[in-house]
C-alpha positions as CSV (number, residue, x, y, z in Angstrom):
1,X,0.1,0.0,0.1
2,X,1.3,3.5,-1.0
3,X,2.4,6.0,1.6
4,X,0.6,9.2,1.6
5,X,2.3,12.7,2.4
6,X,-0.5,14.3,4.2
7,X,-1.0,16.7,7.2
8,X,-0.5,15.1,10.5
9,X,-4.0,16.4,11.7
10,X,-5.7,14.3,8.8
11,X,-7.8,11.7,10.5
12,X,-6.8,8.2,10.4
13,X,-9.7,6.7,8.6
14,X,-9.3,9.7,6.0
15,X,-6.1,8.2,5.2
16,X,-7.3,4.8,5.0
17,X,-10.0,6.2,2.3
18,X,-7.0,7.1,0.2
19,X,-5.4,4.0,0.7
20,X,-8.6,2.1,-0.5
21,X,-8.7,4.4,-3.7
22,X,-5.2,3.3,-4.5
23,X,-5.8,-0.4,-4.0
24,X,-7.4,-1.4,-7.4
25,X,-7.0,-5.3,-6.5
26,X,-9.9,-5.4,-4.2
27,X,-12.1,-8.3,-5.1
28,X,-15.1,-10.3,-3.8
29,X,-15.2,-14.0,-3.5
30,X,-18.0,-16.3,-2.1
31,X,-17.2,-19.5,0.3
32,X,-18.2,-22.8,-1.4
33,X,-18.7,-24.5,1.9
34,X,-22.2,-22.9,1.9
35,X,-23.4,-25.3,-0.8
36,X,-22.3,-28.6,1.4
37,X,-23.0,-27.9,4.8
38,X,-26.4,-27.7,6.7
39,X,-29.3,-27.6,4.4
40,X,-27.3,-28.9,1.6
41,X,-25.6,-31.6,3.3
42,X,-27.7,-34.2,1.5
43,X,-27.7,-32.7,-1.6
44,X,-24.4,-30.7,-2.1
45,X,-24.0,-28.8,-5.2
46,X,-20.8,-29.7,-7.2
47,X,-18.0,-27.3,-6.9
48,X,-17.8,-26.8,-10.6
49,X,-21.7,-25.8,-10.6
50,X,-20.9,-23.4,-7.6
51,X,-18.0,-22.0,-9.5
52,X,-20.0,-21.3,-12.8
53,X,-22.8,-19.7,-10.7
54,X,-20.5,-17.3,-9.1
55,X,-18.8,-16.5,-12.4
56,X,-22.2,-15.9,-14.0
57,X,-23.2,-13.5,-11.0
58,X,-20.1,-11.2,-11.5
59,X,-17.8,-12.5,-8.7
60,X,-14.1,-12.0,-8.8
61,X,-13.2,-15.4,-7.1
62,X,-14.2,-18.5,-5.0
63,X,-13.1,-19.6,-1.7
64,X,-13.1,-23.5,-1.9
65,X,-13.9,-25.6,1.0
66,X,-11.7,-28.5,1.8
67,X,-14.5,-30.7,3.2
68,X,-16.3,-33.4,1.1
69,X,-17.3,-33.4,-1.6
70,X,-15.5,-30.0,-2.9
71,X,-11.5,-29.9,-2.8
72,X,-10.4,-32.5,-0.8
73,X,-6.9,-34.2,-0.5
74,X,-8.3,-37.3,-1.7
75,X,-10.0,-35.8,-4.8
76,X,-7.3,-33.6,-5.9
77,X,-4.2,-36.1,-5.0
78,X,-2.4,-35.3,-8.3
79,X,-0.8,-32.3,-9.6
80,X,-2.4,-32.8,-12.6
81,X,-6.0,-32.8,-11.2
82,X,-4.9,-29.4,-9.4
83,X,-3.7,-27.9,-12.6
84,X,-7.0,-28.6,-14.3
85,X,-8.9,-27.2,-11.4
86,X,-7.0,-24.1,-11.5
87,X,-7.3,-23.9,-15.3
88,X,-11.2,-24.4,-15.1
89,X,-11.3,-21.4,-12.5
90,X,-9.2,-19.4,-14.6
91,X,-11.6,-19.9,-17.8
92,X,-14.4,-18.9,-15.6
93,X,-12.3,-15.5,-14.4
94,X,-12.4,-16.6,-10.9
95,X,-9.5,-16.1,-8.6
96,X,-9.1,-18.1,-5.3
97,X,-9.2,-15.9,-2.2
98,X,-8.3,-18.8,0.3
99,X,-8.6,-22.4,1.3
100,X,-10.6,-23.7,4.1
101,X,-8.9,-27.0,4.9
102,X,-10.3,-30.0,6.7
103,X,-8.4,-30.6,9.9
104,X,-11.3,-32.3,11.8
105,X,-9.2,-35.6,12.2
106,X,-6.3,-34.2,14.1
107,X,-6.9,-31.6,17.2
108,X,-3.9,-29.3,17.6
109,X,-4.6,-28.6,21.1
110,X,-3.9,-32.2,22.2
111,X,-0.6,-33.4,23.6
112,X,1.2,-35.7,21.1
113,X,-0.8,-34.5,17.9
114,X,1.9,-31.9,16.9
115,X,3.8,-33.9,14.2
116,X,0.5,-35.5,12.8
117,X,-1.0,-32.2,12.6
118,X,1.8,-30.8,10.7
119,X,2.1,-33.5,8.2
120,X,-1.7,-33.1,7.5
121,X,-1.1,-29.2,7.5
122,X,1.7,-29.4,5.0
123,X,-0.2,-31.6,2.6
124,X,-3.2,-29.2,2.7
125,X,-0.9,-26.2,2.4
126,X,0.7,-27.8,-1.1
127,X,-2.7,-28.3,-2.4
128,X,-3.9,-24.9,-1.4
129,X,-0.8,-23.4,-3.2
130,X,-1.3,-25.4,-6.3
131,X,-4.8,-24.2,-6.7
132,X,-3.8,-20.6,-6.5
133,X,-4.8,-19.5,-3.1
134,X,-2.8,-17.0,-0.8
135,X,-3.9,-18.3,2.7
136,X,-5.1,-21.2,4.3
137,X,-7.6,-21.3,7.3
138,X,-7.1,-23.0,10.7
139,X,-9.1,-23.2,13.9
140,X,-8.3,-24.5,17.4
141,X,-10.4,-27.7,17.1
142,X,-11.8,-27.9,20.7
143,X,-15.3,-26.9,21.8
144,X,-15.5,-24.2,24.4
145,X,-16.1,-25.0,28.1
146,X,-14.5,-28.5,28.0
147,X,-11.2,-27.4,29.4
148,X,-10.2,-26.5,32.9
149,X,-8.3,-23.2,33.4
150,X,-5.0,-25.0,33.8
151,X,-5.7,-27.7,30.8
152,X,-6.8,-24.3,28.7
153,X,-3.5,-22.7,29.2
154,X,-1.4,-26.0,28.1
155,X,-3.9,-26.2,25.1
156,X,-3.4,-22.8,24.0
157,X,0.5,-22.9,24.3
158,X,0.4,-26.3,22.1
159,X,-1.7,-24.7,19.6
160,X,0.5,-21.8,19.4
161,X,3.4,-24.0,18.8
162,X,1.8,-25.9,16.1
163,X,0.5,-22.9,14.3
164,X,3.9,-21.0,14.5
165,X,5.6,-24.0,13.0
166,X,2.9,-24.3,10.4
167,X,3.2,-20.8,9.4
168,X,6.8,-21.5,8.4
169,X,5.4,-24.4,6.3
170,X,2.9,-22.1,4.7
171,X,5.6,-19.5,4.1
172,X,7.9,-22.0,2.1
173,X,4.7,-22.4,-0.5
174,X,3.8,-18.8,-0.4
175,X,0.6,-18.8,1.5
176,X,-0.5,-17.1,4.8
177,X,-2.2,-18.8,7.8
178,X,-5.2,-17.4,9.0
179,X,-6.9,-18.5,12.2
180,X,-10.9,-18.0,12.3
181,X,-11.9,-17.6,16.1
182,X,-15.8,-18.4,16.4
183,X,-18.1,-19.5,19.4
184,X,-18.0,-23.4,17.9
185,X,-14.2,-23.6,19.2
186,X,-12.3,-22.8,22.3
187,X,-10.6,-19.4,22.7
188,X,-13.1,-16.9,21.2
189,X,-12.9,-14.2,24.1
190,X,-11.6,-11.0,22.6
191,X,-8.8,-11.2,25.2
192,X,-8.3,-14.8,24.1
193,X,-7.9,-14.2,20.5
194,X,-5.4,-11.4,20.8
195,X,-3.3,-13.6,23.5
196,X,-3.1,-16.7,21.2
197,X,-2.2,-14.6,18.3
198,X,0.5,-12.9,20.3
199,X,1.6,-16.7,21.3
200,X,1.8,-17.8,18.0
201,X,4.2,-14.7,17.3
202,X,4.9,-15.5,13.4
203,X,4.8,-12.9,10.8
204,X,3.0,-15.4,8.6
205,X,0.3,-16.0,10.9
206,X,-2.9,-13.6,11.3
207,X,-6.8,-13.6,12.2
208,X,-9.3,-14.5,10.0
209,X,-12.3,-11.8,10.9
210,X,-15.8,-13.0,10.4
211,X,-18.1,-10.3,11.3
212,X,-20.7,-12.8,12.4
213,X,-18.5,-14.6,14.6
214,X,-17.0,-11.1,15.9
215,X,-20.4,-9.9,16.6
216,X,-21.4,-13.1,18.8
217,X,-18.0,-13.4,20.5
218,X,-17.4,-9.8,21.2
219,X,-20.9,-8.1,21.6
220,X,-23.1,-11.1,22.5
221,X,-20.6,-13.0,24.6
222,X,-21.6,-16.3,23.2
223,X,-20.6,-19.5,24.8
224,X,-18.0,-17.9,26.9
225,X,-16.9,-19.7,30.1
226,X,-16.4,-17.6,33.4
227,X,-16.9,-13.9,33.3
228,X,-18.1,-12.7,29.9
229,X,-16.3,-10.3,27.7
230,X,-18.7,-8.1,25.8
231,X,-17.6,-5.1,23.7
232,X,-19.6,-2.2,23.8
233,X,-19.3,-0.9,20.4
234,X,-19.4,-4.6,19.0
235,X,-17.6,-5.5,15.9
236,X,-16.5,-2.0,15.5
237,X,-14.5,-2.4,18.6
238,X,-13.3,-5.8,18.0
239,X,-11.8,-4.5,14.4
240,X,-10.0,-2.0,16.5
241,X,-8.4,-4.3,19.0
242,X,-7.2,-6.7,16.2
243,X,-5.7,-3.6,14.2
244,X,-2.6,-4.9,12.5
245,X,-3.6,-8.5,13.1
246,X,-6.3,-9.0,10.4
247,X,-4.9,-11.2,7.4
248,X,-8.6,-12.3,5.8
249,X,-12.2,-11.2,6.1
250,X,-15.4,-12.9,6.0
251,X,-18.5,-11.0,5.6
252,X,-21.8,-12.1,6.9
253,X,-24.5,-10.7,8.8
254,X,-26.0,-11.9,12.4
255,X,-29.1,-12.0,14.3
256,X,-27.6,-12.7,17.5
257,X,-28.4,-16.2,17.8
258,X,-26.6,-19.4,17.5
259,X,-27.1,-22.2,15.2
260,X,-27.8,-25.5,17.0
261,X,-26.4,-23.8,20.1
262,X,-22.7,-24.1,18.7
263,X,-21.7,-21.5,16.4
264,X,-22.8,-18.1,14.8
265,X,-26.2,-18.1,12.8
266,X,-24.9,-16.8,9.4
267,X,-27.6,-14.4,7.9
268,X,-27.9,-12.7,4.2
269,X,-26.9,-8.8,4.4
270,X,-29.9,-6.8,6.1
271,X,-31.4,-9.8,7.8
272,X,-29.2,-9.2,11.0
273,X,-27.9,-6.4,13.2
274,X,-24.4,-5.6,12.2
275,X,-24.3,-1.8,11.0
276,X,-21.9,-2.5,8.0
277,X,-22.1,0.8,6.5
278,X,-20.7,2.2,9.8
279,X,-17.9,-0.3,9.5
280,X,-17.1,0.4,5.8
281,X,-14.1,2.9,6.7
282,X,-12.7,0.3,9.2
283,X,-13.0,-2.7,6.7
284,X,-11.3,-0.8,3.9
285,X,-8.6,0.4,6.4
286,X,-7.5,-3.5,6.7
287,X,-6.1,-3.0,3.1
288,X,-7.1,-6.7,2.2
289,X,-7.1,-7.8,-1.4
290,X,-10.1,-10.3,-1.1
291,X,-13.7,-10.0,0.8
292,X,-15.4,-13.2,1.0
293,X,-18.9,-13.8,1.6
294,X,-19.8,-16.6,4.1
295,X,-23.1,-17.9,4.3
296,X,-22.3,-21.3,5.9
297,X,-25.4,-23.3,6.9
298,X,-27.8,-20.8,5.4
299,X,-30.6,-22.2,2.9
300,X,-30.8,-18.8,1.4
301,X,-27.1,-18.9,0.0
302,X,-28.0,-19.4,-3.5
303,X,-30.8,-16.6,-3.5
304,X,-28.4,-14.2,-1.7
305,X,-25.5,-14.7,-4.0
306,X,-26.0,-11.7,-6.4
307,X,-27.7,-9.4,-3.9
308,X,-24.7,-10.3,-1.8
309,X,-22.2,-9.1,-4.2
310,X,-23.9,-5.7,-5.0
311,X,-24.2,-5.1,-1.2
312,X,-20.4,-5.6,-0.8
313,X,-19.5,-3.7,-3.5
314,X,-21.7,-0.6,-2.6
315,X,-20.2,-1.1,0.9
316,X,-16.6,-1.2,-0.5
317,X,-17.5,2.4,-2.6
318,X,-19.5,3.8,0.5
319,X,-17.9,7.0,1.6
320,X,-15.1,7.1,-0.9
């Protein structure tokens, strides 16, 4: 991002508006997992069909799911299959904003799992790099409230060690590691998010900021053990706390409910309570190339595809 020789009294977010105008590479993608989970679990939409729909709707890219039946290690085990996939997306005019890998079989918080976890991570990172992704998503893999205080401290240290090593592996193939915090997994209080990011302490590691999860974790205080941490200014305050730590962005609305009492309900824009246009300056200030729409577990993801793209594009333009 370019530097600007402006007076010292120019407000910070005014500087960010100029920076956003300089960033001509701002792009919008859509997470393919929305068409495989929840209401689509029994009849998932094939990845190629999702990609075609996104291209027809005018999206710049897609964010592939590493969970069955989309872009898995088993289905794309060879270099040739990955080249073909990348060419298919190129032919459709779609980039790859990130890769949501499947690490469910190996929990990084458990002792003795580090070597196996890093082996699985390395194989997923290679796939992500081969298909043209710039980042790979991770999560803590542990449901909240299970661990006692001392267990939680040890688990956090083990996760940080694994992710620091993973960040080094990812750097070797040109990927960033991005951690998505959410109510479904341990360590989602605002202070815990900052602490775990500090513990990883690797320049190639950053936070994946999902607006619905941030609203539920930071404003509602969902599934927090002990004394809840609630941010009075909600997502705006969470963004401020995470300044300089965010490497990827998922955009989706929140109606302040949990899906199945586990994770944030993801609602189409306008059906929730997040004041997106009041956040526009802060979101642009992140300087991220990709903004990904995440309608995981939503039965409306197909109908919301085109309106969602129009909403995000208007959000990126607002105030400029």
